[in-house]
C-alpha positions as a Markdown table, in Angstrom:
| # | Residue | x | y | z |
|---|---|---|---|---|
| 1 | Unk | 78.3 | 12.0 | 17.3 |
| 2 | Unk | 76.3 | 10.5 | 14.2 |
| 3 | Unk | 77.0 | 11.5 | 10.8 |
| 4 | Unk | 73.9 | 13.0 | 8.9 |
| 5 | Unk | 72.5 | 10.7 | 6.0 |
| 6 | Unk | 72.1 | 12.2 | 2.4 |
| 7 | Unk | 68.4 | 11.7 | 2.4 |
| 8 | Unk | 67.1 | 12.0 | -1.2 |
| 9 | Unk | 63.5 | 12.7 | -1.4 |
| 10 | Unk | 60.9 | 13.2 | -4.5 |
| 11 | Unk | 59.4 | 16.6 | -4.2 |
| 12 | Unk | 57.1 | 18.3 | -7.2 |
| 13 | Unk | 60.1 | 19.5 | -9.4 |
| 14 | Unk | 62.4 | 16.9 | -9.0 |
| 15 | Unk | 65.1 | 15.2 | -6.6 |
| 16 | Unk | 65.6 | 16.7 | -3.5 |
| 17 | Unk | 68.3 | 16.2 | -0.8 |
| 18 | Unk | 67.2 | 17.3 | 2.7 |
| 19 | Unk | 70.5 | 17.1 | 4.8 |
| 20 | Unk | 74.0 | 18.1 | 3.4 |
| 21 | Unk | 77.1 | 18.2 | 5.3 |
| 22 | Unk | 80.2 | 18.1 | 3.0 |
| 23 | Unk | 82.7 | 19.5 | 5.5 |
| 24 | Unk | 81.5 | 16.1 | 7.9 |
| 25 | Unk | 84.7 | 13.8 | 7.0 |
| 26 | Unk | 82.4 | 10.9 | 8.1 |
| 27 | Unk | 79.6 | 12.0 | 5.9 |
| 28 | Unk | 81.7 | 12.8 | 3.3 |
| 29 | Unk | 83.2 | 8.9 | 3.1 |
| 30 | Unk | 80.1 | 7.3 | 3.4 |
| 31 | Unk | 77.6 | 9.4 | 1.3 |
| 32 | Unk | 78.9 | 12.7 | 0.3 |
| 33 | Unk | 81.8 | 11.8 | -2.4 |
| 34 | Unk | 79.5 | 9.4 | -4.1 |
| 35 | Unk | 76.9 | 12.1 | -4.7 |
| 36 | Unk | 79.0 | 14.8 | -5.6 |
| 37 | Unk | 80.9 | 13.3 | -8.1 |
| 38 | Unk | 77.9 | 12.0 | -10.1 |
| 39 | Unk | 76.3 | 15.7 | -10.0 |
| 40 | Unk | 79.8 | 17.1 | -10.8 |
| 41 | Unk | 79.7 | 14.7 | -13.7 |
| 42 | Unk | 76.6 | 15.8 | -15.3 |
| 43 | Unk | 77.0 | 19.2 | -14.4 |
| 44 | Unk | 80.3 | 18.9 | -16.3 |
| 45 | Unk | 78.6 | 17.3 | -19.4 |
| 46 | Unk | 75.5 | 20.2 | -19.5 |
| 47 | Unk | 78.2 | 23.5 | -19.2 |
| 48 | Unk | 80.5 | 21.5 | -21.6 |
| 49 | Unk | 77.6 | 21.9 | -24.5 |
| 50 | Unk | 76.7 | 25.1 | -23.2 |
| 51 | Unk | 80.4 | 26.1 | -23.9 |
| 52 | Unk | 80.0 | 24.8 | -27.5 |
| 53 | Unk | 77.2 | 26.8 | -27.9 |
| 54 | Unk | 78.2 | 29.9 | -26.8 |
| 55 | Unk | 81.5 | 29.6 | -28.7 |
| 56 | Unk | 79.6 | 28.3 | -31.6 |
| 57 | Unk | 80.0 | 31.8 | -33.9 |
| 58 | Unk | 83.7 | 31.6 | -33.3 |
| 59 | Unk | 83.5 | 28.4 | -36.0 |
| 60 | Unk | 80.4 | 30.2 | -37.9 |
| 61 | Unk | 82.5 | 33.0 | -39.2 |
| 62 | Unk | 85.2 | 30.9 | -40.6 |
| 63 | Unk | 82.3 | 29.1 | -42.9 |
| 64 | Unk | 81.6 | 32.8 | -43.9 |
| 65 | Unk | 83.2 | 33.7 | -47.0 |
| 66 | Unk | 82.9 | 36.6 | -49.4 |
| 67 | Unk | 79.4 | 35.3 | -50.5 |
| 68 | Unk | 78.2 | 36.6 | -47.0 |
| 69 | Unk | 78.8 | 40.2 | -47.8 |
| 70 | Unk | 80.4 | 40.6 | -44.3 |
| 71 | Unk | 84.1 | 42.5 | -43.3 |
| 72 | Unk | 86.3 | 41.3 | -40.3 |
| 73 | Unk | 85.1 | 44.3 | -38.3 |
| 74 | Unk | 81.4 | 42.9 | -38.9 |
| 75 | Unk | 82.6 | 39.3 | -38.0 |
| 76 | Unk | 84.3 | 40.5 | -34.8 |
| 77 | Unk | 81.0 | 42.4 | -33.8 |
| 78 | Unk | 79.1 | 39.1 | -34.3 |
| 79 | Unk | 81.3 | 37.4 | -32.2 |
| 80 | Unk | 81.8 | 40.3 | -29.4 |
| 81 | Unk | 77.5 | 40.4 | -29.1 |
| 82 | Unk | 78.0 | 36.4 | -28.2 |
| 83 | Unk | 80.3 | 37.0 | -25.8 |
| 84 | Unk | 78.2 | 40.3 | -24.4 |
| 85 | Unk | 75.2 | 38.4 | -23.9 |
| 86 | Unk | 76.8 | 35.1 | -22.3 |
| 87 | Unk | 78.4 | 37.4 | -19.7 |
| 88 | Unk | 75.0 | 39.4 | -18.7 |
| 89 | Unk | 72.9 | 36.0 | -18.1 |
| 90 | Unk | 75.4 | 34.5 | -15.8 |
| 91 | Unk | 73.8 | 36.6 | -13.3 |
| 92 | Unk | 70.4 | 35.6 | -13.0 |
| 93 | Unk | 71.9 | 32.2 | -13.9 |
| 94 | Unk | 73.5 | 32.2 | -10.7 |
| 95 | Unk | 70.4 | 32.9 | -8.3 |
| 96 | Unk | 68.6 | 30.4 | -10.3 |
| 97 | Unk | 69.9 | 27.7 | -8.5 |
| 98 | Unk | 68.7 | 28.8 | -5.3 |
| 99 | Unk | 65.5 | 29.6 | -6.9 |
| 100 | Unk | 64.8 | 26.3 | -8.8 |
| 101 | Unk | 67.3 | 23.6 | -7.4 |
| 102 | Unk | 70.7 | 22.6 | -9.4 |
| 103 | Unk | 69.5 | 19.5 | -11.0 |
| 104 | Unk | 66.2 | 21.6 | -12.2 |
| 105 | Unk | 67.6 | 24.4 | -13.7 |
| 106 | Unk | 70.6 | 22.1 | -15.5 |
| 107 | Unk | 67.3 | 20.8 | -16.9 |
| 108 | Unk | 65.7 | 23.9 | -17.8 |
| 109 | Unk | 69.0 | 25.7 | -18.9 |
| 110 | Unk | 70.3 | 22.5 | -21.2 |
| 111 | Unk | 67.0 | 22.8 | -23.0 |
| 112 | Unk | 67.2 | 26.5 | -23.6 |
| 113 | Unk | 70.3 | 25.7 | -25.7 |
| 114 | Unk | 68.0 | 24.5 | -28.8 |
| 115 | Unk | 66.8 | 27.9 | -29.2 |
| 116 | Unk | 70.2 | 29.6 | -30.9 |
| 117 | Unk | 71.2 | 26.1 | -32.5 |
| 118 | Unk | 68.1 | 25.6 | -34.1 |
| 119 | Unk | 67.8 | 29.6 | -34.9 |
| 120 | Unk | 71.2 | 29.1 | -36.6 |
| 121 | Unk | 70.3 | 26.5 | -38.4 |
| 122 | Unk | 67.4 | 27.9 | -40.0 |
| 123 | Unk | 69.0 | 31.2 | -41.4 |
| 124 | Unk | 73.0 | 30.1 | -41.6 |
| 125 | Unk | 73.0 | 30.9 | -45.6 |
| 126 | Unk | 74.0 | 33.8 | -48.0 |
| 127 | Unk | 72.2 | 36.2 | -47.8 |
| 128 | Unk | 70.8 | 36.1 | -45.0 |
| 129 | Unk | 71.0 | 39.8 | -43.6 |
| 130 | Unk | 73.8 | 40.9 | -40.7 |
| 131 | Unk | 71.0 | 41.7 | -38.3 |
| 132 | Unk | 70.1 | 38.4 | -38.3 |
| 133 | Unk | 73.6 | 36.8 | -37.6 |
| 134 | Unk | 73.9 | 39.3 | -34.7 |
| 135 | Unk | 70.7 | 38.2 | -33.4 |
| 136 | Unk | 71.5 | 34.7 | -33.7 |
| 137 | Unk | 74.7 | 35.2 | -32.1 |
| 138 | Unk | 73.3 | 37.3 | -29.5 |
| 139 | Unk | 70.8 | 34.1 | -28.6 |
| 140 | Unk | 73.9 | 31.5 | -28.3 |
| 141 | Unk | 75.0 | 34.0 | -25.3 |
| 142 | Unk | 72.6 | 32.0 | -23.2 |
| 143 | Unk | 75.3 | 29.2 | -23.9 |
| 144 | Unk | 77.5 | 31.1 | -21.1 |
| 145 | Unk | 75.2 | 31.5 | -18.6 |
| 146 | Unk | 75.2 | 27.3 | -17.9 |
| 147 | Unk | 79.0 | 28.0 | -16.5 |
| 148 | Unk | 77.7 | 30.3 | -13.3 |
| 149 | Unk | 75.1 | 28.1 | -12.7 |
| 150 | Unk | 77.4 | 25.3 | -13.3 |
| 151 | Unk | 79.6 | 26.5 | -10.8 |
| 152 | Unk | 77.6 | 27.8 | -7.9 |
| 153 | Unk | 75.7 | 24.5 | -7.8 |
| 154 | Unk | 78.9 | 22.4 | -7.6 |
| 155 | Unk | 80.5 | 24.9 | -5.1 |
| 156 | Unk | 77.4 | 23.6 | -2.6 |
| 157 | Unk | 78.4 | 20.1 | -2.8 |
| 158 | Unk | 82.2 | 20.0 | -2.2 |
| 159 | Unk | 84.0 | 20.8 | 1.0 |
| 160 | Unk | 86.6 | 23.7 | 1.1 |
| 161 | Unk | 89.5 | 21.5 | 0.9 |
| 162 | Unk | 88.2 | 19.8 | -2.4 |
| 163 | Unk | 86.6 | 22.8 | -3.7 |
| 164 | Unk | 89.8 | 24.1 | -5.9 |
| 165 | Unk | 90.1 | 20.5 | -7.6 |
| 166 | Unk | 86.5 | 20.1 | -7.8 |
| 167 | Unk | 85.7 | 23.7 | -9.3 |
| 168 | Unk | 88.6 | 23.3 | -11.5 |
| 169 | Unk | 87.4 | 20.1 | -12.8 |
| 170 | Unk | 84.0 | 21.3 | -13.4 |
| 171 | Unk | 85.2 | 25.1 | -15.3 |
| 172 | Unk | 87.6 | 23.1 | -17.5 |
| 173 | Unk | 85.4 | 20.0 | -18.6 |
| 174 | Unk | 82.8 | 23.0 | -19.4 |
| 175 | Unk | 85.6 | 25.0 | -20.9 |
| 176 | Unk | 86.7 | 22.2 | -23.2 |
| 177 | Unk | 83.5 | 23.0 | -25.3 |
| 178 | Unk | 85.3 | 25.8 | -26.5 |
| 179 | Unk | 88.2 | 23.3 | -28.6 |
| 180 | Unk | 85.9 | 20.7 | -29.2 |
| 181 | Unk | 83.0 | 22.7 | -31.3 |
| 182 | Unk | 86.0 | 24.1 | -33.0 |
| 183 | Unk | 87.3 | 20.7 | -33.5 |
| 184 | Unk | 84.3 | 19.7 | -35.0 |
| 185 | Unk | 84.0 | 22.6 | -37.1 |
| 186 | Unk | 87.1 | 21.9 | -38.3 |
| 187 | Unk | 86.7 | 18.2 | -39.6 |
| 188 | Unk | 83.0 | 19.5 | -41.6 |
| 189 | Unk | 85.5 | 22.0 | -42.7 |
| 190 | Unk | 87.9 | 19.7 | -43.9 |
| 191 | Unk | 84.8 | 17.3 | -45.4 |
| 192 | Unk | 83.7 | 20.2 | -47.6 |
| 193 | Unk | 80.3 | 20.3 | -45.4 |
| 194 | Unk | 78.4 | 23.0 | -44.7 |
| 195 | Unk | 77.7 | 25.1 | -41.3 |
| 196 | Unk | 74.1 | 23.2 | -41.0 |
| 197 | Unk | 76.2 | 19.5 | -40.5 |
| 198 | Unk | 77.9 | 21.2 | -37.6 |
| 199 | Unk | 74.4 | 22.2 | -35.8 |
| 200 | Unk | 72.6 | 19.1 | -36.7 |
| 201 | Unk | 75.4 | 17.0 | -34.5 |
| 202 | Unk | 74.7 | 19.9 | -31.4 |
| 203 | Unk | 70.7 | 19.7 | -31.5 |
| 204 | Unk | 70.7 | 15.6 | -30.2 |
| 205 | Unk | 73.6 | 16.4 | -27.9 |
| 206 | Unk | 71.8 | 19.1 | -26.3 |
| 207 | Unk | 68.8 | 16.7 | -26.0 |
| 208 | Unk | 70.9 | 14.1 | -24.4 |
| 209 | Unk | 72.3 | 16.6 | -22.0 |
| 210 | Unk | 68.7 | 17.7 | -20.1 |
| 211 | Unk | 67.9 | 14.1 | -20.1 |
| 212 | Unk | 70.7 | 12.8 | -18.3 |
| 213 | Unk | 70.5 | 16.0 | -15.8 |
| 214 | Unk | 66.9 | 14.8 | -15.1 |
| 215 | Unk | 67.8 | 11.3 | -14.4 |
| 216 | Unk | 70.8 | 11.6 | -12.2 |
| 217 | Unk | 71.5 | 14.9 | -10.9 |
| 218 | Unk | 69.6 | 16.4 | -7.3 |
| 219 | Unk | 68.3 | 19.5 | -6.0 |
| 220 | Unk | 70.2 | 20.3 | -2.2 |
| 221 | Unk | 67.0 | 21.7 | 0.1 |
| 222 | Unk | 69.6 | 24.0 | 1.9 |
| 223 | Unk | 70.5 | 26.0 | -1.1 |
| 224 | Unk | 68.0 | 28.4 | -0.7 |
| 225 | Unk | 67.2 | 31.8 | -2.3 |
| 226 | Unk | 69.2 | 33.9 | -0.1 |
| 227 | Unk | 68.9 | 37.4 | -1.0 |
| 228 | Unk | 70.6 | 38.7 | 1.9 |
| 229 | Unk | 74.2 | 37.1 | 0.7 |
| 230 | Unk | 73.1 | 38.4 | -2.8 |
| 231 | Unk | 73.3 | 42.2 | -1.6 |
| 232 | Unk | 76.5 | 41.0 | 0.8 |
| 233 | Unk | 78.2 | 40.0 | -2.0 |
| 234 | Unk | 77.9 | 43.2 | -4.0 |
| 235 | Unk | 78.4 | 45.5 | -1.0 |
| 236 | Unk | 81.8 | 43.3 | -0.2 |
| 237 | Unk | 85.1 | 44.7 | -2.1 |
| 238 | Unk | 86.6 | 41.5 | -2.8 |
| 239 | Unk | 84.0 | 40.4 | -4.9 |
| 240 | Unk | 85.3 | 43.4 | -7.3 |
| 241 | Unk | 88.5 | 43.3 | -6.9 |
| 242 | Unk | 88.4 | 38.9 | -8.1 |
| 243 | Unk | 86.0 | 40.2 | -10.6 |
| 244 | Unk | 88.9 | 42.6 | -11.9 |
| 245 | Unk | 91.4 | 39.8 | -11.6 |
| 246 | Unk | 89.2 | 37.4 | -13.6 |
| 247 | Unk | 88.8 | 39.5 | -16.4 |
| 248 | Unk | 92.6 | 38.8 | -16.9 |
| 249 | Unk | 92.2 | 35.2 | -16.6 |
| 250 | Unk | 88.8 | 34.0 | -18.0 |
| 251 | Unk | 87.9 | 37.3 | -20.1 |
| 252 | Unk | 91.4 | 36.5 | -22.0 |
| 253 | Unk | 90.5 | 32.7 | -22.6 |
| 254 | Unk | 87.2 | 33.3 | -23.7 |
| 255 | Unk | 88.0 | 36.3 | -25.6 |
| 256 | Unk | 91.0 | 34.8 | -27.6 |
| 257 | Unk | 88.9 | 31.8 | -27.8 |
| 258 | Unk | 86.4 | 33.7 | -29.9 |
| 259 | Unk | 88.9 | 35.9 | -31.6 |
| 260 | Unk | 91.7 | 33.6 | -32.4 |
| 261 | Unk | 91.0 | 32.2 | -35.9 |
| 262 | Unk | 89.6 | 35.6 | -37.0 |
| 263 | Unk | 93.0 | 37.2 | -36.0 |
| 264 | Unk | 95.0 | 34.6 | -37.9 |
| 265 | Unk | 92.4 | 35.0 | -41.1 |
| 266 | Unk | 92.5 | 38.9 | -40.8 |
| 267 | Unk | 96.0 | 39.4 | -40.1 |
| 268 | Unk | 98.3 | 36.3 | -41.7 |
| 269 | Unk | 95.7 | 35.9 | -44.4 |
| 270 | Unk | 95.2 | 32.3 | -43.5 |
| 271 | Unk | 92.5 | 30.6 | -45.1 |
| 272 | Unk | 89.1 | 28.8 | -42.9 |
| 273 | Unk | 90.8 | 25.6 | -42.8 |
| 274 | Unk | 94.4 | 26.7 | -42.0 |
| 275 | Unk | 92.7 | 29.0 | -39.4 |
| 276 | Unk | 90.4 | 26.0 | -38.1 |
| 277 | Unk | 93.8 | 23.4 | -38.3 |
| 278 | Unk | 95.4 | 25.8 | -35.0 |
| 279 | Unk | 92.2 | 28.0 | -33.7 |
| 280 | Unk | 91.4 | 24.5 | -31.2 |
| 281 | Unk | 95.2 | 24.1 | -29.7 |
| 282 | Unk | 94.8 | 27.4 | -27.3 |
| 283 | Unk | 91.4 | 26.6 | -26.1 |
| 284 | Unk | 92.2 | 22.8 | -25.6 |
| 285 | Unk | 95.4 | 23.1 | -23.6 |
| 286 | Unk | 93.8 | 26.0 | -21.5 |
| 287 | Unk | 91.1 | 24.0 | -20.5 |
| 288 | Unk | 92.5 | 20.7 | -19.4 |
| 289 | Unk | 95.0 | 22.6 | -17.5 |
| 290 | Unk | 92.4 | 24.5 | -15.9 |
| 291 | Unk | 92.0 | 21.9 | -12.8 |
| 292 | Unk | 95.6 | 21.8 | -12.4 |
| 293 | Unk | 95.3 | 25.3 | -11.7 |
| 294 | Unk | 93.1 | 24.2 | -9.2 |
| 295 | Unk | 95.4 | 21.7 | -8.0 |
| 296 | Unk | 98.3 | 23.8 | -7.2 |
| 297 | Unk | 96.0 | 26.5 | -5.7 |
| 298 | Unk | 94.8 | 23.8 | -3.0 |
| 299 | Unk | 98.5 | 23.3 | -2.4 |
| 300 | Unk | 100.4 | 26.2 | -2.7 |
| 301 | Unk | 97.6 | 28.9 | -2.3 |
| 302 | Unk | 95.7 | 30.7 | -5.2 |
| 303 | Unk | 97.3 | 33.9 | -4.8 |
| 304 | Unk | 100.1 | 32.8 | -5.1 |
| 305 | Unk | 99.7 | 30.5 | -8.1 |
| 306 | Unk | 97.8 | 33.7 | -9.7 |
| 307 | Unk | 100.4 | 36.0 | -9.1 |
| 308 | Unk | 103.1 | 34.4 | -10.9 |
| 309 | Unk | 101.0 | 33.6 | -13.8 |
| 310 | Unk | 100.1 | 37.1 | -14.8 |
| 311 | Unk | 103.9 | 37.0 | -14.9 |
| 312 | Unk | 103.9 | 34.3 | -17.7 |
| 313 | Unk | 100.6 | 35.9 | -18.9 |
| 314 | Unk | 102.1 | 39.5 | -19.4 |
| 315 | Unk | 105.8 | 37.5 | -21.1 |
| 316 | Unk | 104.1 | 35.7 | -23.5 |
| 317 | Unk | 102.3 | 38.8 | -24.8 |
| 318 | Unk | 105.2 | 41.0 | -24.9 |
| 319 | Unk | 106.3 | 38.0 | -27.1 |
| 320 | Unk | 103.2 | 38.2 | -29.3 |
| 321 | Unk | 103.8 | 41.8 | -29.9 |
| 322 | Unk | 107.3 | 40.9 | -31.1 |
| 323 | Unk | 106.0 | 38.4 | -33.3 |
| 324 | Unk | 103.5 | 40.7 | -34.7 |
| 325 | Unk | 105.3 | 43.2 | -35.5 |
| 326 | Unk | 107.8 | 41.3 | -37.3 |
| 327 | Unk | 105.0 | 39.0 | -39.2 |
| 328 | Unk | 106.4 | 36.0 | -38.0 |
| 329 | Unk | 103.7 | 33.2 | -37.5 |
| 330 | Unk | 105.0 | 30.5 | -36.0 |
| 331 | Unk | 106.1 | 32.7 | -33.2 |
| 332 | Unk | 102.6 | 34.0 | -32.9 |
| 333 | Unk | 100.7 | 31.1 | -33.1 |
| 334 | Unk | 103.4 | 29.6 | -30.3 |
| 335 | Unk | 103.1 | 32.5 | -28.1 |
| 336 | Unk | 99.4 | 33.2 | -28.4 |
| 337 | Unk | 99.0 | 29.0 | -27.3 |
| 338 | Unk | 101.0 | 29.8 | -24.7 |
| 339 | Unk | 99.0 | 32.4 | -23.6 |
| 340 | Unk | 95.9 | 30.4 | -23.5 |
| 341 | Unk | 97.8 | 27.5 | -21.4 |
| 342 | Unk | 98.2 | 30.5 | -18.9 |
| 343 | Unk | 95.0 | 31.7 | -18.8 |
| 344 | Unk | 93.7 | 28.4 | -18.3 |
| 345 | Unk | 95.9 | 27.8 | -15.4 |
| 346 | Unk | 94.6 | 31.3 | -13.8 |
| 347 | Unk | 91.0 | 30.6 | -14.2 |
| 348 | Unk | 91.8 | 27.5 | -11.9 |
| 349 | Unk | 93.9 | 29.7 | -9.1 |
| 350 | Unk | 91.7 | 32.4 | -9.1 |
| 351 | Unk | 88.3 | 30.8 | -8.6 |
| 352 | Unk | 89.7 | 29.0 | -5.8 |
| 353 | Unk | 90.7 | 32.1 | -4.0 |
| 354 | Unk | 86.9 | 32.7 | -3.8 |
| 355 | Unk | 86.0 | 29.9 | -1.1 |
| 356 | Unk | 89.3 | 30.8 | 0.6 |
| 357 | Unk | 89.0 | 34.2 | 0.9 |
| 358 | Unk | 85.1 | 34.7 | 2.6 |
| 359 | Unk | 86.4 | 31.5 | 4.8 |
| 360 | Unk | 89.1 | 33.5 | 5.8 |
| 361 | Unk | 86.6 | 36.5 | 6.5 |
| 362 | Unk | 84.6 | 33.7 | 8.2 |
| 363 | Unk | 87.3 | 33.2 | 10.8 |
| 364 | Unk | 87.9 | 36.6 | 11.2 |
| 365 | Unk | 84.8 | 37.3 | 12.3 |
| 366 | Unk | 85.4 | 35.0 | 15.1 |
| 367 | Unk | 83.0 | 32.0 | 13.3 |
| 368 | Unk | 84.7 | 28.4 | 13.4 |
| 369 | Unk | 83.0 | 24.6 | 12.6 |
| 370 | Unk | 79.5 | 24.7 | 10.3 |
| 371 | Unk | 79.2 | 28.3 | 11.1 |
| 372 | Unk | 82.0 | 29.2 | 9.4 |
| 373 | Unk | 81.3 | 26.8 | 6.6 |
| 374 | Unk | 78.1 | 28.2 | 6.1 |
| 375 | Unk | 79.1 | 31.7 | 5.7 |
| 376 | Unk | 81.8 | 30.7 | 3.4 |
| 377 | Unk | 79.5 | 28.7 | 1.1 |
| 378 | Unk | 76.7 | 31.6 | 1.4 |
| 379 | Unk | 79.1 | 34.6 | 0.3 |
| 380 | Unk | 81.3 | 32.5 | -2.1 |
| 381 | Unk | 78.2 | 31.1 | -4.0 |
| 382 | Unk | 76.5 | 34.5 | -4.4 |
| 383 | Unk | 79.5 | 36.3 | -5.4 |
| 384 | Unk | 80.6 | 33.4 | -8.1 |
| 385 | Unk | 77.8 | 35.0 | -10.2 |
| 386 | Unk | 78.6 | 38.4 | -10.1 |
| 387 | Unk | 82.8 | 37.3 | -10.8 |
| 388 | Unk | 82.1 | 35.3 | -13.9 |
| 389 | Unk | 79.9 | 37.7 | -15.6 |
| 390 | Unk | 82.5 | 40.4 | -14.8 |
| 391 | Unk | 85.0 | 37.7 | -15.6 |
| 392 | Unk | 83.7 | 37.4 | -18.8 |
| 393 | Unk | 83.2 | 41.0 | -20.1 |
| 394 | Unk | 86.8 | 41.0 | -20.4 |
| 395 | Unk | 86.4 | 38.6 | -23.4 |
| 396 | Unk | 84.0 | 41.4 | -24.9 |
| 397 | Unk | 86.5 | 43.9 | -24.3 |
| 398 | Unk | 89.0 | 41.8 | -25.9 |
| 399 | Unk | 87.0 | 41.5 | -29.3 |
| 400 | Unk | 86.3 | 45.1 | -29.1 |
| 401 | Unk | 90.0 | 45.6 | -28.9 |
| 402 | Unk | 90.9 | 43.4 | -31.7 |
| 403 | Unk | 88.4 | 45.2 | -33.6 |
| 404 | Unk | 89.0 | 48.6 | -32.9 |
| 405 | Unk | 93.3 | 47.7 | -33.5 |
| 406 | Unk | 92.5 | 46.1 | -37.0 |
| 407 | Unk | 90.1 | 49.1 | -37.8 |
| 408 | Unk | 93.1 | 51.7 | -36.7 |
| 409 | Unk | 96.6 | 50.1 | -37.9 |
| 410 | Unk | 95.3 | 47.2 | -39.9 |
| 411 | Unk | 96.7 | 44.5 | -37.0 |
| 412 | Unk | 96.3 | 43.3 | -33.7 |
| 413 | Unk | 99.5 | 44.9 | -32.2 |
| 414 | Unk | 98.1 | 48.1 | -30.7 |
| 415 | Unk | 95.2 | 45.9 | -28.8 |
| 416 | Unk | 98.4 | 42.9 | -27.5 |
| 417 | Unk | 100.1 | 46.1 | -26.1 |
| 418 | Unk | 96.8 | 47.4 | -24.0 |
| 419 | Unk | 96.5 | 43.3 | -23.0 |
| 420 | Unk | 100.1 | 43.4 | -21.7 |
| 421 | Unk | 99.2 | 46.6 | -19.7 |
| 422 | Unk | 96.3 | 44.9 | -18.3 |
| 423 | Unk | 97.7 | 42.3 | -16.8 |
| 424 | Unk | 100.3 | 44.3 | -15.0 |
| 425 | Unk | 97.7 | 45.8 | -13.4 |
| 426 | Unk | 96.4 | 42.7 | -12.3 |
| 427 | Unk | 100.2 | 41.7 | -10.8 |
| 428 | Unk | 99.9 | 44.7 | -8.8 |
| 429 | Unk | 96.4 | 44.0 | -7.1 |
| 430 | Unk | 97.0 | 40.8 | -6.9 |
| 431 | Unk | 100.4 | 41.4 | -4.8 |
| 432 | Unk | 98.5 | 44.4 | -3.1 |
| 433 | Unk | 95.5 | 43.0 | -1.8 |
| 434 | Unk | 96.3 | 38.9 | -1.4 |
| 435 | Unk | 100.0 | 39.0 | -0.8 |
| 436 | Unk | 101.5 | 42.0 | 1.1 |
| 437 | Unk | 101.9 | 41.0 | 4.6 |
| 438 | Unk | 101.1 | 43.9 | 7.2 |
| 439 | Unk | 103.9 | 45.9 | 8.5 |
| 440 | Unk | 105.1 | 45.8 | 12.0 |
| 441 | Unk | 104.2 | 49.5 | 12.1 |
| 442 | Unk | 103.5 | 52.1 | 9.6 |
| 443 | Unk | 100.8 | 49.5 | 8.1 |
| 444 | Unk | 97.3 | 51.0 | 7.2 |
| 445 | Unk | 96.3 | 48.0 | 8.8 |
| 446 | Unk | 95.5 | 48.9 | 12.3 |
| 447 | Unk | 94.0 | 46.3 | 14.1 |
| 448 | Unk | 94.5 | 42.8 | 15.4 |
| 449 | Unk | 91.7 | 41.5 | 13.1 |
| 450 | Unk | 92.4 | 43.4 | 10.0 |
| 451 | Unk | 95.9 | 41.8 | 10.3 |
| 452 | Unk | 94.7 | 38.3 | 10.8 |
| 453 | Unk | 92.4 | 38.6 | 8.0 |
| 454 | Unk | 95.4 | 40.0 | 5.7 |
| 455 | Unk | 97.7 | 37.0 | 6.5 |
| 456 | Unk | 94.8 | 34.8 | 6.0 |
| 457 | Unk | 94.1 | 35.9 | 2.7 |
| 458 | Unk | 98.0 | 35.0 | 1.8 |
| 459 | Unk | 97.0 | 31.4 | 2.1 |
| 460 | Unk | 93.7 | 31.3 | -0.3 |
C-alpha cells in the first residue's frame, strides 16, 4: 500500500497539510518526521517566550523595593493572579488549534504577548497603584495559554511511540522560559539596570517568534473543531484524575517558579540580587529534565515513573520542612532545587500517560489500527487543555498557600506540610487507578474488558 504524502497547500489563512498519518512508518520516515520536527522547533520557540512572559512578574517583584509600597502579601497576590489567568486561558487555547490551525494560532498567540509586555513597560515605576500592577500581571497570564495550544498542536504531529519524547521536549523547551527570564532578570539587576530594560529585551523577541511561526509552521487539515471530543473528554473520569496528578507535578513546578525568590526574600531575608542568584536554578533543571521524564515514561511506563516520582517529591518536601524549622538556608535551598527537578521529571511522565490512557481505552473498545490511533488523538488532544488548565491552577494554590502561611506563622513551613500531604494523595491515586492489578476474585473489576483495560493502564 502506498503511504500518503504530506501535501502542503496554501489556503486563505496559511499553509495547510491535507494528509497526515504519522502512525504509518513509511510515511513517517519519508515525509512526516522532518515536517513534525520543524513544527516542534518553532512551537518550542513561541511557547518558550510565552512561559517567560507568564512568569515575568516573578522577576518584576524582585525589582519592587520599599519605594513601591507593597507588602510581601501584596506581591504573592500579584503573582497568584498571573498564575490564575494563565490556567484559565489554557482551555480556550486548546480548542483554538482546531478552530484556527496550529500555525495560525501560534502566530496569534505569540503576537498577543506584546500586550502584557508593553503594558508593564509603561507602568513599571514607583507610585503606580497596586491595582494597576495587578491588572498587568493578569494580562501576562496569556503567556500560560501558549503551553496548551502548543501541546495540543504537537500531539497531532507525532506517532504514539514518539509522543513521550516529543511532548516532553516541547514542554521542557517551553518551561525553560521560566529560568531564562529569571537569568536575564539577574543580569539586569546585577548591572544595576531597571525593569524596563528587561521588558525591552522581550518585545523584539516576541515579534521574531510570531514571524518565524508564520514562515515555517503548518496547519493540519484533519485536526478539525471537534466539539464531540471535547464533551467526551469532559465526561471521562481519567481527564479529571490526570488533572489531579498534574496539579502535583506541573502545579508544583509553576507555583514554585513564581514563589521561590519571594520565599527566599521573605523567610530568609535575602536581597533581590541574592535571591536572583539561585531562583533560576530550580526551574532550569526542572525544565531540562522534563524530556527525560517523557523518555523514561516511553521506556518503563508513565504510571510507574509518576508513582515513584511522587515518593521523591514527598521526601524532598519533608526535608524542606525540617530545613525551614531549623532555619537552614543551605539545606532549604538544596532540597527546594531537588523538588524542582522531580516536578519537572513528573511533568514529562504524566503527560506521556495521557495519550497512552486513551489508546488503552481504544483497545478495550475493540478498535485497531488507524481507527484506534484516531480515537486516541481525538480524546488525548481534547483532554490536554483541560488537564493543563487544572494543573496550572495548582500553581495558584501554592502561591495562596504561601501567602496564608506567611500571614499566619511568618514562614512557609505550614504550606510545605500541606504540600507533603498532597503528594501522598497523588501517590495513592496513581497506584490505585493505574498500577493496582485487578485481583482474580473479589475485585471491583467485573468484566474481561474492564480487566484488560486496567492491565493496559499499567503500561501507559
